C-alpha angles and dihedrals in degrees: 000000000000115000114218118211117222115254118213133198119193117231131180093221103042101022097224131017108206132204109195130184131354098301095052093042089053089051088051088063087070088071090070094054114112093238092054094042087056088069088071086070096050116081115224094223102036109215096357092109086069085069103024104034095201095050092097098114119136140238085244095064092042091053090053089051091052090051091051094052093042090055091052091049091046092060087068090058097039112025092185090061091081087090092052095262111127136169117251089262090050090052090048090051092054092045091050090050090054094044104037093106100033092114098056115129127220115312088009112247092008091072093049092050092046092055091049086053090052092050091048091054096041137046119221128189106279097251091047090046091057092044092050095045090053093046093056097042104099093206093053091044090050090052092049092049091050094049103031113033144059087289090059090055091049090050093050089052088053102046112003136265095309096046097092090053090049090053092046093050091056092053091047092047090233089162107039090181092063118106091205090057091050091058089056101036127012139092090283102036136141090256095060093039090058103041094044086063101031098049094047090047096052094040089054090234122151111227137168088267131217124261093215097167092053092046094052092044089056099043115119133180125237142162133227112185107305092343121096118191150157123255140168133223125241091273091072097035094102089053090056091048089049089052093055093048094045092052090045092053093053091069099065091033102049120351098048098034108147095234093050091049090048091054090049090054091050090049090049092051092048096047092042091056092045090053091046090057091045089051091054093046091250100114090136088068086063090055095249133110130246089253095054115128089244091057094044091049093049092049095047108020094165093056106104091201088067092044087055089064095054105095134124092271094062089059097046090043090054097044094094089054091049092049090059097040117138087229106091097211093052092046091050099048093041089054091049092050092048091052094042092241097155123199113257124244141205114217104217093183090055091052089049091049092052092047093050096052093084094046107089094187091058093044090053092060114107110267096244093048091046092053092049091050092047090052091053092047093049091049092051094046094049091048090054093047094048098038120131111281095028116124087244096058098105102023107051143052132214105224114196134167134165120202118180120202090237143348108228121211096181096208109166112225094027139282135212093237096056133061106258129209128178114223124169092351094306127106113221143166111273089236090067091054109032116072088200096054091037089058087082089222113188133189112216132183128197110175135157113217116197142174102242090199089066098038123041102171095086094130091053091048092049088053089049091053091050090052092049092048092049091052092050091050090050088056090048093054094049 
């Protein structure tokens, strides 16, 4: 019998990431695949390092972290796995944890959002539209890589012909009653448990933190009908509450930072214009050749060999070409990005907050009701400011995002897709127990990003926003 030596990878978040026994060492071979290696060249947080200089960690390191946490969670489901001996479903769970992000494009979500921006501004022939939408959707690309690439062959060698589909189904949440699926993708999964720590650490941001060791020590397995899931007892309830709050706070602090979102808008404008020129056969106006990875990807979006080329380095390596492009808009934005001259923004929610402070009737509204009303007011104001015919129509962007603290399912007896807590002998959704989670707190943004070189009447527009906000608050007080 061959004895397999444990392989160890050092990690600043988890200390050591271990691969024990034959099964895990076979899984480790996936790390050498070209599609997985590509994740070294895709930053986890896109342009966040323009704001937080140390936030330059990769999807590669995050994926290893997810694997490490998934393995620890999996020991609750399969106690024998502590020696590296897992069931076929357990192996699929670990493979899915490793591969869940393998289809991310350059700068992670920023690329996906940029391509949505391009499609919104441009009409493609229907079949090409569908092909392009699928080729820029990181979840669909991940599924294709897992079932139709060199990774698929490696997975078949590991677990048989149906193994790639089994891995893919866990990432897609095909069976929402499956405890293995919940470890990979749920509201308390290995993915969130890793990035909530990793992103805060590398950004240098203080957060409430996550007591991961205590949570895993207190995880138990239960069943409710066909659904099998993990839960914790009341001793670890506060740690779960702390997790939801920590994750919630990362959105205003890191993910939705105004400078980062401004950079993402600039990136979207730039790539949209590049692909518009490619679509018309005028890629040379963008400063790139007909053999550039962008052109090859646009012409054959379903070809995974072209997808393989789309990482952060292809953009930075092309930036000098974009900065000297014959097309004026590409040249301008590329130059601004290179010099870190980020588009300005007006925070409509902040203006509304400031205006509402002196209105006692508004301040007396219940917090949840007030947030919902503020969201409606901001939406209305931004639509009026950016309506067709306004001076902002071509030079600004309404950036909005709503992130709730938690999405309750309220399944009595427990469910894999909710956070489960046992209280008084009953397993319930955390939202039915925690006043903090039950508050339905939500972080919302409504900002207008603009290129100040193209629009100089910012003071006038700010005054106009204040007037619109005041009028909406008057209506609210009636």
